[in-house]
mmCIF file of the N, C-alpha and C atoms, coordinates in Angstrom:
data_MODEL
# 
_entry.id   MODEL 
# 
loop_
_atom_site.group_PDB 
_atom_site.id 
_atom_site.type_symbol 
_atom_site.label_atom_id 
_atom_site.label_alt_id 
_atom_site.label_comp_id 
_atom_site.label_asym_id 
_atom_site.label_entity_id 
_atom_site.label_seq_id 
_atom_site.pdbx_PDB_ins_code 
_atom_site.Cartn_x 
_atom_site.Cartn_y 
_atom_site.Cartn_z 
_atom_site.occupancy 
_atom_site.B_iso_or_equiv 
_atom_site.pdbx_formal_charge 
_atom_site.auth_seq_id 
_atom_site.auth_comp_id 
_atom_site.auth_asym_id 
_atom_site.auth_atom_id 
_atom_site.pdbx_PDB_model_num 
ATOM 1   N N  . MET A 1 1  ? 40.513  9.827   -0.204 1.00 0.00 ? 1  MET A N  1 
ATOM 2   C CA . MET A 1 1  ? 39.189  10.158  -0.617 1.00 0.00 ? 1  MET A CA 1 
ATOM 3   C C  . MET A 1 1  ? 38.975  11.691  -0.332 1.00 0.00 ? 1  MET A C  1 
ATOM 4   N N  . ASP A 1 2  ? 38.514  12.469  -1.311 1.00 0.00 ? 2  ASP A N  1 
ATOM 5   C CA . ASP A 1 2  ? 38.228  13.925  -0.921 1.00 0.00 ? 2  ASP A CA 1 
ATOM 6   C C  . ASP A 1 2  ? 36.809  13.963  -0.531 1.00 0.00 ? 2  ASP A C  1 
ATOM 7   N N  . PHE A 1 3  ? 36.498  15.326  -0.191 1.00 0.00 ? 3  PHE A N  1 
ATOM 8   C CA . PHE A 1 3  ? 35.140  15.570  0.183  1.00 0.00 ? 3  PHE A CA 1 
ATOM 9   C C  . PHE A 1 3  ? 34.000  15.262  -0.581 1.00 0.00 ? 3  PHE A C  1 
ATOM 10  N N  . ASN A 1 4  ? 34.035  15.388  -1.880 1.00 0.00 ? 4  ASN A N  1 
ATOM 11  C CA . ASN A 1 4  ? 33.008  14.957  -3.026 1.00 0.00 ? 4  ASN A CA 1 
ATOM 12  C C  . ASN A 1 4  ? 32.689  13.502  -2.883 1.00 0.00 ? 4  ASN A C  1 
ATOM 13  N N  . GLN A 1 5  ? 33.612  12.666  -2.893 1.00 0.00 ? 5  GLN A N  1 
ATOM 14  C CA . GLN A 1 5  ? 33.469  11.203  -2.816 1.00 0.00 ? 5  GLN A CA 1 
ATOM 15  C C  . GLN A 1 5  ? 32.974  10.874  -1.504 1.00 0.00 ? 5  GLN A C  1 
ATOM 16  N N  . ASN A 1 6  ? 33.243  11.161  -0.454 1.00 0.00 ? 6  ASN A N  1 
ATOM 17  C CA . ASN A 1 6  ? 32.560  11.076  1.024  1.00 0.00 ? 6  ASN A CA 1 
ATOM 18  C C  . ASN A 1 6  ? 31.333  11.429  0.856  1.00 0.00 ? 6  ASN A C  1 
ATOM 19  N N  . PHE A 1 7  ? 30.947  12.574  0.386  1.00 0.00 ? 7  PHE A N  1 
ATOM 20  C CA . PHE A 1 7  ? 29.482  13.225  0.579  1.00 0.00 ? 7  PHE A CA 1 
ATOM 21  C C  . PHE A 1 7  ? 28.734  12.388  -0.335 1.00 0.00 ? 7  PHE A C  1 
ATOM 22  N N  . ILE A 1 8  ? 29.205  11.897  -1.508 1.00 0.00 ? 8  ILE A N  1 
ATOM 23  C CA . ILE A 1 8  ? 28.255  11.183  -2.461 1.00 0.00 ? 8  ILE A CA 1 
ATOM 24  C C  . ILE A 1 8  ? 28.149  9.656   -1.650 1.00 0.00 ? 8  ILE A C  1 
ATOM 25  N N  . LEU A 1 9  ? 29.107  9.147   -1.124 1.00 0.00 ? 9  LEU A N  1 
ATOM 26  C CA . LEU A 1 9  ? 28.898  7.781   -0.460 1.00 0.00 ? 9  LEU A CA 1 
ATOM 27  C C  . LEU A 1 9  ? 27.919  8.002   0.760  1.00 0.00 ? 9  LEU A C  1 
ATOM 28  N N  . GLY A 1 10 ? 28.044  9.172   1.399  1.00 0.00 ? 10 GLY A N  1 
ATOM 29  C CA . GLY A 1 10 ? 27.070  9.526   2.448  1.00 0.00 ? 10 GLY A CA 1 
ATOM 30  C C  . GLY A 1 10 ? 25.819  9.637   2.138  1.00 0.00 ? 10 GLY A C  1 
ATOM 31  N N  . CYS A 1 11 ? 25.554  10.201  0.965  1.00 0.00 ? 11 CYS A N  1 
ATOM 32  C CA . CYS A 1 11 ? 24.172  10.403  0.540  1.00 0.00 ? 11 CYS A CA 1 
ATOM 33  C C  . CYS A 1 11 ? 23.600  9.202   0.038  1.00 0.00 ? 11 CYS A C  1 
ATOM 34  N N  . SER A 1 12 ? 24.503  8.233   -0.493 1.00 0.00 ? 12 SER A N  1 
ATOM 35  C CA . SER A 1 12 ? 24.036  7.116   -1.090 1.00 0.00 ? 12 SER A CA 1 
ATOM 36  C C  . SER A 1 12 ? 23.557  6.098   0.106  1.00 0.00 ? 12 SER A C  1 
ATOM 37  N N  . ALA A 1 13 ? 24.190  6.323   1.311  1.00 0.00 ? 13 ALA A N  1 
ATOM 38  C CA . ALA A 1 13 ? 23.760  5.613   2.508  1.00 0.00 ? 13 ALA A CA 1 
ATOM 39  C C  . ALA A 1 13 ? 22.421  6.145   3.105  1.00 0.00 ? 13 ALA A C  1 
ATOM 40  N N  . ILE A 1 14 ? 22.343  7.405   3.263  1.00 0.00 ? 14 ILE A N  1 
ATOM 41  C CA . ILE A 1 14 ? 20.933  7.896   3.638  1.00 0.00 ? 14 ILE A CA 1 
ATOM 42  C C  . ILE A 1 14 ? 19.913  7.642   2.602  1.00 0.00 ? 14 ILE A C  1 
ATOM 43  N N  . GLY A 1 15 ? 20.185  7.662   1.174  1.00 0.00 ? 15 GLY A N  1 
ATOM 44  C CA . GLY A 1 15 ? 19.212  7.350   0.220  1.00 0.00 ? 15 GLY A CA 1 
ATOM 45  C C  . GLY A 1 15 ? 18.748  5.681   0.493  1.00 0.00 ? 15 GLY A C  1 
ATOM 46  N N  . ALA A 1 16 ? 19.846  4.964   0.866  1.00 0.00 ? 16 ALA A N  1 
ATOM 47  C CA . ALA A 1 16 ? 19.447  3.393   0.946  1.00 0.00 ? 16 ALA A CA 1 
ATOM 48  C C  . ALA A 1 16 ? 18.509  3.215   2.135  1.00 0.00 ? 16 ALA A C  1 
ATOM 49  N N  . GLY A 1 17 ? 18.827  4.176   3.204  1.00 0.00 ? 17 GLY A N  1 
ATOM 50  C CA . GLY A 1 17 ? 18.041  4.001   4.406  1.00 0.00 ? 17 GLY A CA 1 
ATOM 51  C C  . GLY A 1 17 ? 16.536  4.376   3.937  1.00 0.00 ? 17 GLY A C  1 
ATOM 52  N N  . LEU A 1 18 ? 16.399  5.445   3.467  1.00 0.00 ? 18 LEU A N  1 
ATOM 53  C CA . LEU A 1 18 ? 15.013  5.969   2.952  1.00 0.00 ? 18 LEU A CA 1 
ATOM 54  C C  . LEU A 1 18 ? 14.281  5.072   2.088  1.00 0.00 ? 18 LEU A C  1 
ATOM 55  N N  . ALA A 1 19 ? 15.096  4.445   1.255  1.00 0.00 ? 19 ALA A N  1 
ATOM 56  C CA . ALA A 1 19 ? 14.577  3.433   0.294  1.00 0.00 ? 19 ALA A CA 1 
ATOM 57  C C  . ALA A 1 19 ? 13.952  2.151   0.971  1.00 0.00 ? 19 ALA A C  1 
ATOM 58  N N  . VAL A 1 20 ? 14.582  1.782   2.069  1.00 0.00 ? 20 VAL A N  1 
ATOM 59  C CA . VAL A 1 20 ? 13.946  0.655   3.055  1.00 0.00 ? 20 VAL A CA 1 
ATOM 60  C C  . VAL A 1 20 ? 12.843  1.002   3.704  1.00 0.00 ? 20 VAL A C  1 
ATOM 61  N N  . ILE A 1 21 ? 12.713  2.257   3.967  1.00 0.00 ? 21 ILE A N  1 
ATOM 62  C CA . ILE A 1 21 ? 11.484  2.723   4.741  1.00 0.00 ? 21 ILE A CA 1 
ATOM 63  C C  . ILE A 1 21 ? 10.368  2.549   4.005  1.00 0.00 ? 21 ILE A C  1 
ATOM 64  N N  . ALA A 1 22 ? 10.323  2.283   2.634  1.00 0.00 ? 22 ALA A N  1 
ATOM 65  C CA . ALA A 1 22 ? 9.271   2.140   1.654  1.00 0.00 ? 22 ALA A CA 1 
ATOM 66  C C  . ALA A 1 22 ? 8.634   0.631   1.874  1.00 0.00 ? 22 ALA A C  1 
ATOM 67  N N  . GLY A 1 23 ? 9.400   0.025   2.735  1.00 0.00 ? 23 GLY A N  1 
ATOM 68  C CA . GLY A 1 23 ? 8.778   -1.293  3.197  1.00 0.00 ? 23 GLY A CA 1 
ATOM 69  C C  . GLY A 1 23 ? 7.695   -1.359  4.125  1.00 0.00 ? 23 GLY A C  1 
ATOM 70  N N  . ILE A 1 24 ? 7.683   -0.082  4.899  1.00 0.00 ? 24 ILE A N  1 
ATOM 71  C CA . ILE A 1 24 ? 6.443   0.076   5.854  1.00 0.00 ? 24 ILE A CA 1 
ATOM 72  C C  . ILE A 1 24 ? 5.282   -0.004  5.320  1.00 0.00 ? 24 ILE A C  1 
ATOM 73  N N  . GLY A 1 25 ? 5.034   0.700   4.228  1.00 0.00 ? 25 GLY A N  1 
ATOM 74  C CA . GLY A 1 25 ? 3.511   0.904   3.567  1.00 0.00 ? 25 GLY A CA 1 
ATOM 75  C C  . GLY A 1 25 ? 3.054   -0.533  3.245  1.00 0.00 ? 25 GLY A C  1 
ATOM 76  N N  . PRO A 1 26 ? 3.749   -1.453  2.414  1.00 0.00 ? 26 PRO A N  1 
ATOM 77  C CA . PRO A 1 26 ? 3.318   -2.666  2.094  1.00 0.00 ? 26 PRO A CA 1 
ATOM 78  C C  . PRO A 1 26 ? 2.947   -3.501  3.283  1.00 0.00 ? 26 PRO A C  1 
ATOM 79  N N  . GLY A 1 27 ? 3.750   -3.486  4.367  1.00 0.00 ? 27 GLY A N  1 
ATOM 80  C CA . GLY A 1 27 ? 3.523   -4.223  5.364  1.00 0.00 ? 27 GLY A CA 1 
ATOM 81  C C  . GLY A 1 27 ? 2.295   -3.939  6.158  1.00 0.00 ? 27 GLY A C  1 
ATOM 82  N N  . ILE A 1 28 ? 1.925   -2.663  6.396  1.00 0.00 ? 28 ILE A N  1 
ATOM 83  C CA . ILE A 1 28 ? 0.645   -2.089  6.946  1.00 0.00 ? 28 ILE A CA 1 
ATOM 84  C C  . ILE A 1 28 ? -0.549  -2.696  6.086  1.00 0.00 ? 28 ILE A C  1 
ATOM 85  N N  . GLY A 1 29 ? -0.479  -2.463  4.630  1.00 0.00 ? 29 GLY A N  1 
ATOM 86  C CA . GLY A 1 29 ? -1.443  -2.729  3.852  1.00 0.00 ? 29 GLY A CA 1 
ATOM 87  C C  . GLY A 1 29 ? -1.725  -4.219  3.758  1.00 0.00 ? 29 GLY A C  1 
ATOM 88  N N  . GLN A 1 30 ? -0.797  -5.121  3.687  1.00 0.00 ? 30 GLN A N  1 
ATOM 89  C CA . GLN A 1 30 ? -0.951  -6.355  3.890  1.00 0.00 ? 30 GLN A CA 1 
ATOM 90  C C  . GLN A 1 30 ? -1.695  -6.913  5.186  1.00 0.00 ? 30 GLN A C  1 
ATOM 91  N N  . GLY A 1 31 ? -1.243  -6.390  6.190  1.00 0.00 ? 31 GLY A N  1 
ATOM 92  C CA . GLY A 1 31 ? -1.890  -6.613  7.432  1.00 0.00 ? 31 GLY A CA 1 
ATOM 93  C C  . GLY A 1 31 ? -3.250  -6.308  7.348  1.00 0.00 ? 31 GLY A C  1 
ATOM 94  N N  . ILE A 1 32 ? -3.561  -5.133  7.104  1.00 0.00 ? 32 ILE A N  1 
ATOM 95  C CA . ILE A 1 32 ? -5.022  -4.801  6.913  1.00 0.00 ? 32 ILE A CA 1 
ATOM 96  C C  . ILE A 1 32 ? -5.729  -5.679  6.078  1.00 0.00 ? 32 ILE A C  1 
ATOM 97  N N  . ALA A 1 33 ? -5.110  -6.089  4.733  1.00 0.00 ? 33 ALA A N  1 
ATOM 98  C CA . ALA A 1 33 ? -5.783  -6.913  3.787  1.00 0.00 ? 33 ALA A CA 1 
ATOM 99  C C  . ALA A 1 33 ? -5.911  -8.464  4.537  1.00 0.00 ? 33 ALA A C  1 
ATOM 100 N N  . ALA A 1 34 ? -5.145  -8.897  5.194  1.00 0.00 ? 34 ALA A N  1 
ATOM 101 C CA . ALA A 1 34 ? -5.287  -10.209 5.783  1.00 0.00 ? 34 ALA A CA 1 
ATOM 102 C C  . ALA A 1 34 ? -6.428  -9.979  6.941  1.00 0.00 ? 34 ALA A C  1 
ATOM 103 N N  . GLY A 1 35 ? -6.431  -8.955  7.801  1.00 0.00 ? 35 GLY A N  1 
ATOM 104 C CA . GLY A 1 35 ? -7.594  -8.857  8.624  1.00 0.00 ? 35 GLY A CA 1 
ATOM 105 C C  . GLY A 1 35 ? -8.733  -8.874  8.153  1.00 0.00 ? 35 GLY A C  1 
ATOM 106 N N  . HIS A 1 36 ? -8.955  -8.086  7.042  1.00 0.00 ? 36 HIS A N  1 
ATOM 107 C CA . HIS A 1 36 ? -10.156 -8.021  6.288  1.00 0.00 ? 36 HIS A CA 1 
ATOM 108 C C  . HIS A 1 36 ? -10.746 -9.439  5.625  1.00 0.00 ? 36 HIS A C  1 
ATOM 109 N N  . ALA A 1 37 ? -9.780  -9.885  4.978  1.00 0.00 ? 37 ALA A N  1 
ATOM 110 C CA . ALA A 1 37 ? -9.984  -11.431 4.422  1.00 0.00 ? 37 ALA A CA 1 
ATOM 111 C C  . ALA A 1 37 ? -10.306 -12.221 5.478  1.00 0.00 ? 37 ALA A C  1 
ATOM 112 N N  . ALA A 1 38 ? -9.688  -12.234 6.747  1.00 0.00 ? 38 ALA A N  1 
ATOM 113 C CA . ALA A 1 38 ? -10.046 -13.219 8.023  1.00 0.00 ? 38 ALA A CA 1 
ATOM 114 C C  . ALA A 1 38 ? -11.492 -12.995 8.421  1.00 0.00 ? 38 ALA A C  1 
ATOM 115 N N  . ALA A 1 39 ? -11.963 -11.620 8.353  1.00 0.00 ? 39 ALA A N  1 
ATOM 116 C CA . ALA A 1 39 ? -13.285 -11.302 8.827  1.00 0.00 ? 39 ALA A CA 1 
ATOM 117 C C  . ALA A 1 39 ? -14.230 -11.639 7.788  1.00 0.00 ? 39 ALA A C  1 
ATOM 118 N N  . ALA A 1 40 ? -14.009 -11.600 6.478  1.00 0.00 ? 40 ALA A N  1 
ATOM 119 C CA . ALA A 1 40 ? -14.854 -12.040 5.362  1.00 0.00 ? 40 ALA A CA 1 
ATOM 120 C C  . ALA A 1 40 ? -15.048 -13.530 5.458  1.00 0.00 ? 40 ALA A C  1 
ATOM 121 N N  . VAL A 1 41 ? -13.906 -14.381 5.714  1.00 0.00 ? 41 VAL A N  1 
ATOM 122 C CA . VAL A 1 41 ? -14.031 -15.773 5.873  1.00 0.00 ? 41 VAL A CA 1 
ATOM 123 C C  . VAL A 1 41 ? -14.834 -16.174 7.151  1.00 0.00 ? 41 VAL A C  1 
ATOM 124 N N  . GLY A 1 42 ? -14.631 -15.404 8.095  1.00 0.00 ? 42 GLY A N  1 
ATOM 125 C CA . GLY A 1 42 ? -15.450 -15.652 9.216  1.00 0.00 ? 42 GLY A CA 1 
ATOM 126 C C  . GLY A 1 42 ? -16.984 -15.577 9.027  1.00 0.00 ? 42 GLY A C  1 
ATOM 127 N N  . ARG A 1 43 ? -17.367 -14.357 8.227  1.00 0.00 ? 43 ARG A N  1 
ATOM 128 C CA . ARG A 1 43 ? -18.790 -14.310 7.778  1.00 0.00 ? 43 ARG A CA 1 
ATOM 129 C C  . ARG A 1 43 ? -19.371 -15.296 6.885  1.00 0.00 ? 43 ARG A C  1 
ATOM 130 N N  . ASN A 1 44 ? -18.493 -15.580 5.835  1.00 0.00 ? 44 ASN A N  1 
ATOM 131 C CA . ASN A 1 44 ? -19.077 -16.404 4.853  1.00 0.00 ? 44 ASN A CA 1 
ATOM 132 C C  . ASN A 1 44 ? -17.871 -17.631 4.622  1.00 0.00 ? 44 ASN A C  1 
ATOM 133 N N  . PRO A 1 45 ? -17.881 -18.738 5.372  1.00 0.00 ? 45 PRO A N  1 
ATOM 134 C CA . PRO A 1 45 ? -16.882 -19.753 5.149  1.00 0.00 ? 45 PRO A CA 1 
ATOM 135 C C  . PRO A 1 45 ? -16.924 -20.285 3.831  1.00 0.00 ? 45 PRO A C  1 
ATOM 136 N N  . GLY A 1 46 ? -18.019 -20.289 2.988  1.00 0.00 ? 46 GLY A N  1 
ATOM 137 C CA . GLY A 1 46 ? -17.960 -21.072 1.960  1.00 0.00 ? 46 GLY A CA 1 
ATOM 138 C C  . GLY A 1 46 ? -17.209 -20.201 0.669  1.00 0.00 ? 46 GLY A C  1 
ATOM 139 N N  . ALA A 1 47 ? -16.884 -19.020 0.963  1.00 0.00 ? 47 ALA A N  1 
ATOM 140 C CA . ALA A 1 47 ? -16.198 -18.106 0.033  1.00 0.00 ? 47 ALA A CA 1 
ATOM 141 C C  . ALA A 1 47 ? -14.845 -18.095 0.261  1.00 0.00 ? 47 ALA A C  1 
ATOM 142 N N  . GLN A 1 48 ? -14.327 -18.957 1.127  1.00 0.00 ? 48 GLN A N  1 
ATOM 143 C CA . GLN A 1 48 ? -12.821 -19.002 1.590  1.00 0.00 ? 48 GLN A CA 1 
ATOM 144 C C  . GLN A 1 48 ? -11.962 -19.070 0.450  1.00 0.00 ? 48 GLN A C  1 
ATOM 145 N N  . GLY A 1 49 ? -12.063 -19.950 -0.597 1.00 0.00 ? 49 GLY A N  1 
ATOM 146 C CA . GLY A 1 49 ? -11.108 -19.924 -1.575 1.00 0.00 ? 49 GLY A CA 1 
ATOM 147 C C  . GLY A 1 49 ? -11.218 -18.661 -2.661 1.00 0.00 ? 49 GLY A C  1 
ATOM 148 N N  . LYS A 1 50 ? -12.253 -17.988 -2.863 1.00 0.00 ? 50 LYS A N  1 
ATOM 149 C CA . LYS A 1 50 ? -12.204 -16.935 -3.658 1.00 0.00 ? 50 LYS A CA 1 
ATOM 150 C C  . LYS A 1 50 ? -11.521 -15.732 -2.843 1.00 0.00 ? 50 LYS A C  1 
ATOM 151 N N  . VAL A 1 51 ? -11.828 -15.588 -1.470 1.00 0.00 ? 51 VAL A N  1 
ATOM 152 C CA . VAL A 1 51 ? -11.350 -14.574 -0.707 1.00 0.00 ? 51 VAL A CA 1 
ATOM 153 C C  . VAL A 1 51 ? -9.847  -14.718 -0.630 1.00 0.00 ? 51 VAL A C  1 
ATOM 154 N N  . MET A 1 52 ? -9.469  -15.958 -0.456 1.00 0.00 ? 52 MET A N  1 
ATOM 155 C CA . MET A 1 52 ? -8.012  -16.010 -0.296 1.00 0.00 ? 52 MET A CA 1 
ATOM 156 C C  . MET A 1 52 ? -7.179  -15.900 -1.568 1.00 0.00 ? 52 MET A C  1 
ATOM 157 N N  . SER A 1 53 ? -7.699  -16.195 -2.654 1.00 0.00 ? 53 SER A N  1 
ATOM 158 C CA . SER A 1 53 ? -6.906  -16.103 -3.870 1.00 0.00 ? 53 SER A CA 1 
ATOM 159 C C  . SER A 1 53 ? -6.756  -14.612 -4.070 1.00 0.00 ? 53 SER A C  1 
ATOM 160 N N  . THR A 1 54 ? -7.932  -13.798 -3.890 1.00 0.00 ? 54 THR A N  1 
ATOM 161 C CA . THR A 1 54 ? -8.048  -12.439 -4.197 1.00 0.00 ? 54 THR A CA 1 
ATOM 162 C C  . THR A 1 54 ? -7.084  -11.815 -3.301 1.00 0.00 ? 54 THR A C  1 
ATOM 163 N N  . MET A 1 55 ? -7.261  -12.030 -1.853 1.00 0.00 ? 55 MET A N  1 
ATOM 164 C CA . MET A 1 55 ? -6.197  -11.331 -1.047 1.00 0.00 ? 55 MET A CA 1 
ATOM 165 C C  . MET A 1 55 ? -4.732  -11.821 -1.281 1.00 0.00 ? 55 MET A C  1 
ATOM 166 N N  . LEU A 1 56 ? -4.251  -12.893 -1.720 1.00 0.00 ? 56 LEU A N  1 
ATOM 167 C CA . LEU A 1 56 ? -2.832  -13.225 -2.084 1.00 0.00 ? 56 LEU A CA 1 
ATOM 168 C C  . LEU A 1 56 ? -2.516  -12.381 -3.231 1.00 0.00 ? 56 LEU A C  1 
ATOM 169 N N  . LEU A 1 57 ? -3.319  -12.331 -4.204 1.00 0.00 ? 57 LEU A N  1 
ATOM 170 C CA . LEU A 1 57 ? -3.112  -11.526 -5.445 1.00 0.00 ? 57 LEU A CA 1 
ATOM 171 C C  . LEU A 1 57 ? -2.803  -10.213 -5.144 1.00 0.00 ? 57 LEU A C  1 
ATOM 172 N N  . GLY A 1 58 ? -3.686  -9.581  -4.091 1.00 0.00 ? 58 GLY A N  1 
ATOM 173 C CA . GLY A 1 58 ? -3.280  -8.018  -3.769 1.00 0.00 ? 58 GLY A CA 1 
ATOM 174 C C  . GLY A 1 58 ? -2.232  -7.997  -2.893 1.00 0.00 ? 58 GLY A C  1 
ATOM 175 N N  . GLN A 1 59 ? -1.990  -9.038  -2.276 1.00 0.00 ? 59 GLN A N  1 
ATOM 176 C CA . GLN A 1 59 ? -0.734  -8.889  -1.338 1.00 0.00 ? 59 GLN A CA 1 
ATOM 177 C C  . GLN A 1 59 ? 0.694   -8.961  -2.172 1.00 0.00 ? 59 GLN A C  1 
ATOM 178 N N  . ALA A 1 60 ? 0.528   -9.923  -3.373 1.00 0.00 ? 60 ALA A N  1 
ATOM 179 C CA . ALA A 1 60 ? 1.620   -10.087 -4.117 1.00 0.00 ? 60 ALA A CA 1 
ATOM 180 C C  . ALA A 1 60 ? 1.898   -8.568  -4.738 1.00 0.00 ? 60 ALA A C  1 
ATOM 181 N N  . VAL A 1 61 ? 0.887   -8.018  -5.360 1.00 0.00 ? 61 VAL A N  1 
ATOM 182 C CA . VAL A 1 61 ? 1.160   -6.498  -5.948 1.00 0.00 ? 61 VAL A CA 1 
ATOM 183 C C  . VAL A 1 61 ? 1.531   -5.670  -4.974 1.00 0.00 ? 61 VAL A C  1 
ATOM 184 N N  . ALA A 1 62 ? 1.044   -5.575  -3.778 1.00 0.00 ? 62 ALA A N  1 
ATOM 185 C CA . ALA A 1 62 ? 1.451   -4.624  -2.773 1.00 0.00 ? 62 ALA A CA 1 
ATOM 186 C C  . ALA A 1 62 ? 2.894   -4.886  -2.314 1.00 0.00 ? 62 ALA A C  1 
ATOM 187 N N  . GLU A 1 63 ? 3.446   -6.012  -2.335 1.00 0.00 ? 63 GLU A N  1 
ATOM 188 C CA . GLU A 1 63 ? 4.779   -6.457  -1.978 1.00 0.00 ? 63 GLU A CA 1 
ATOM 189 C C  . GLU A 1 63 ? 5.810   -5.908  -2.994 1.00 0.00 ? 63 GLU A C  1 
ATOM 190 N N  . THR A 1 64 ? 5.486   -5.806  -4.211 1.00 0.00 ? 64 THR A N  1 
ATOM 191 C CA . THR A 1 64 ? 6.414   -5.222  -5.267 1.00 0.00 ? 64 THR A CA 1 
ATOM 192 C C  . THR A 1 64 ? 7.058   -3.922  -4.820 1.00 0.00 ? 64 THR A C  1 
ATOM 193 N N  . THR A 1 65 ? 6.214   -3.019  -4.122 1.00 0.00 ? 65 THR A N  1 
ATOM 194 C CA . THR A 1 65 ? 6.691   -1.724  -3.767 1.00 0.00 ? 65 THR A CA 1 
ATOM 195 C C  . THR A 1 65 ? 7.939   -1.888  -2.751 1.00 0.00 ? 65 THR A C  1 
ATOM 196 N N  . GLY A 1 66 ? 7.645   -2.950  -1.826 1.00 0.00 ? 66 GLY A N  1 
ATOM 197 C CA . GLY A 1 66 ? 8.883   -2.880  -0.928 1.00 0.00 ? 66 GLY A CA 1 
ATOM 198 C C  . GLY A 1 66 ? 9.830   -3.733  -1.284 1.00 0.00 ? 66 GLY A C  1 
ATOM 199 N N  . LEU A 1 67 ? 9.806   -4.466  -2.349 1.00 0.00 ? 67 LEU A N  1 
ATOM 200 C CA . LEU A 1 67 ? 10.920  -5.218  -3.093 1.00 0.00 ? 67 LEU A CA 1 
ATOM 201 C C  . LEU A 1 67 ? 11.681  -4.246  -3.983 1.00 0.00 ? 67 LEU A C  1 
ATOM 202 N N  . TYR A 1 68 ? 10.919  -3.435  -4.657 1.00 0.00 ? 68 TYR A N  1 
ATOM 203 C CA . TYR A 1 68 ? 11.702  -2.184  -5.301 1.00 0.00 ? 68 TYR A CA 1 
ATOM 204 C C  . TYR A 1 68 ? 12.445  -1.413  -4.356 1.00 0.00 ? 68 TYR A C  1 
ATOM 205 N N  . GLY A 1 69 ? 11.952  -1.040  -3.331 1.00 0.00 ? 69 GLY A N  1 
ATOM 206 C CA . GLY A 1 69 ? 12.626  -0.126  -2.208 1.00 0.00 ? 69 GLY A CA 1 
ATOM 207 C C  . GLY A 1 69 ? 14.108  -0.992  -1.821 1.00 0.00 ? 69 GLY A C  1 
ATOM 208 N N  . LEU A 1 70 ? 13.751  -2.211  -1.667 1.00 0.00 ? 70 LEU A N  1 
ATOM 209 C CA . LEU A 1 70 ? 14.922  -3.042  -1.191 1.00 0.00 ? 70 LEU A CA 1 
ATOM 210 C C  . LEU A 1 70 ? 15.968  -3.193  -2.260 1.00 0.00 ? 70 LEU A C  1 
ATOM 211 N N  . LEU A 1 71 ? 15.587  -3.247  -3.593 1.00 0.00 ? 71 LEU A N  1 
ATOM 212 C CA . LEU A 1 71 ? 16.480  -3.423  -4.578 1.00 0.00 ? 71 LEU A CA 1 
ATOM 213 C C  . LEU A 1 71 ? 17.269  -2.013  -4.879 1.00 0.00 ? 71 LEU A C  1 
ATOM 214 N N  . ILE A 1 72 ? 16.544  -0.984  -4.763 1.00 0.00 ? 72 ILE A N  1 
ATOM 215 C CA . ILE A 1 72 ? 17.345  0.305   -4.664 1.00 0.00 ? 72 ILE A CA 1 
ATOM 216 C C  . ILE A 1 72 ? 18.266  0.675   -3.749 1.00 0.00 ? 72 ILE A C  1 
ATOM 217 N N  . ALA A 1 73 ? 17.736  0.092   -2.482 1.00 0.00 ? 73 ALA A N  1 
ATOM 218 C CA . ALA A 1 73 ? 18.870  0.222   -1.243 1.00 0.00 ? 73 ALA A CA 1 
ATOM 219 C C  . ALA A 1 73 ? 20.114  -0.570  -1.447 1.00 0.00 ? 73 ALA A C  1 
ATOM 220 N N  . ILE A 1 74 ? 19.860  -1.895  -2.090 1.00 0.00 ? 74 ILE A N  1 
ATOM 221 C CA . ILE A 1 74 ? 21.136  -2.796  -2.464 1.00 0.00 ? 74 ILE A CA 1 
ATOM 222 C C  . ILE A 1 74 ? 21.921  -1.961  -3.479 1.00 0.00 ? 74 ILE A C  1 
ATOM 223 N N  . LEU A 1 75 ? 21.331  -1.411  -4.489 1.00 0.00 ? 75 LEU A N  1 
ATOM 224 C CA . LEU A 1 75 ? 22.164  -0.711  -5.594 1.00 0.00 ? 75 LEU A CA 1 
ATOM 225 C C  . LEU A 1 75 ? 22.852  0.361   -5.031 1.00 0.00 ? 75 LEU A C  1 
ATOM 226 N N  . LEU A 1 76 ? 22.106  1.088   -4.190 1.00 0.00 ? 76 LEU A N  1 
ATOM 227 C CA . LEU A 1 76 ? 22.817  2.203   -3.544 1.00 0.00 ? 76 LEU A CA 1 
ATOM 228 C C  . LEU A 1 76 ? 24.117  2.191   -2.646 1.00 0.00 ? 76 LEU A C  1 
ATOM 229 N N  . LEU A 1 77 ? 24.009  0.754   -1.927 1.00 0.00 ? 77 LEU A N  1 
ATOM 230 C CA . LEU A 1 77 ? 24.883  0.453   -1.123 1.00 0.00 ? 77 LEU A CA 1 
ATOM 231 C C  . LEU A 1 77 ? 26.225  -0.255  -1.734 1.00 0.00 ? 77 LEU A C  1 
ATOM 232 N N  . PHE A 1 78 ? 25.859  -1.035  -2.612 1.00 0.00 ? 78 PHE A N  1 
ATOM 233 C CA . PHE A 1 78 ? 26.916  -2.011  -3.338 1.00 0.00 ? 78 PHE A CA 1 
ATOM 234 C C  . PHE A 1 78 ? 27.598  -1.548  -4.573 1.00 0.00 ? 78 PHE A C  1 
ATOM 235 N N  . VAL A 1 79 ? 26.755  -0.789  -5.119 1.00 0.00 ? 79 VAL A N  1 
ATOM 236 C CA . VAL A 1 79 ? 27.172  -0.250  -6.442 1.00 0.00 ? 79 VAL A CA 1 
ATOM 237 C C  . VAL A 1 79 ? 27.956  0.903   -6.172 1.00 0.00 ? 79 VAL A C  1 
ATOM 238 N N  . LYS A 1 80 ? 29.219  0.967   -6.398 1.00 0.00 ? 80 LYS A N  1 
ATOM 239 C CA . LYS A 1 80 ? 29.980  2.159   -6.057 1.00 0.00 ? 80 LYS A CA 1 
ATOM 240 C C  . LYS A 1 80 ? 30.016  3.034   -7.362 1.00 0.00 ? 80 LYS A C  1 
ATOM 241 N N  . PRO A 1 81 ? 29.457  4.527   -7.252 1.00 0.00 ? 81 PRO A N  1 
ATOM 242 C CA . PRO A 1 81 ? 29.495  5.088   -8.468 1.00 0.00 ? 81 PRO A CA 1 
ATOM 243 C C  . PRO A 1 81 ? 30.773  5.706   -8.864 1.00 0.00 ? 81 PRO A C  1 
ATOM 244 N N  . LEU A 1 82 ? 31.644  5.800   -7.744 1.00 0.00 ? 82 LEU A N  1 
ATOM 245 C CA . LEU A 1 82 ? 33.166  6.663   -7.956 1.00 0.00 ? 82 LEU A CA 1 
ATOM 246 C C  . LEU A 1 82 ? 34.206  5.637   -8.362 1.00 0.00 ? 82 LEU A C  1 
ATOM 247 N N  . THR A 1 83 ? 34.034  4.103   -8.148 1.00 0.00 ? 83 THR A N  1 
ATOM 248 C CA . THR A 1 83 ? 35.216  3.499   -8.446 1.00 0.00 ? 83 THR A CA 1 
ATOM 249 C C  . THR A 1 83 ? 35.287  2.577   -9.901 1.00 0.00 ? 83 THR A C  1 
# 
């Protein structure tokens, strides 16, 4: 393999690492949402069902960003553009 192929494969590995970093944001956001939902249920236990369903819907939407990052990382690592 010559320089260009090694360079492209190296950049793919770096890009995959950066794409996985996209999972940090959803993790922090989901933790904050779960904490606020627990506080809301603590203040008003009667609204538990509504709070939980809204929280889970929000967390599912937030998790898509992390999953897209993981998908991009897998594609960059296992789909070889040069072969």
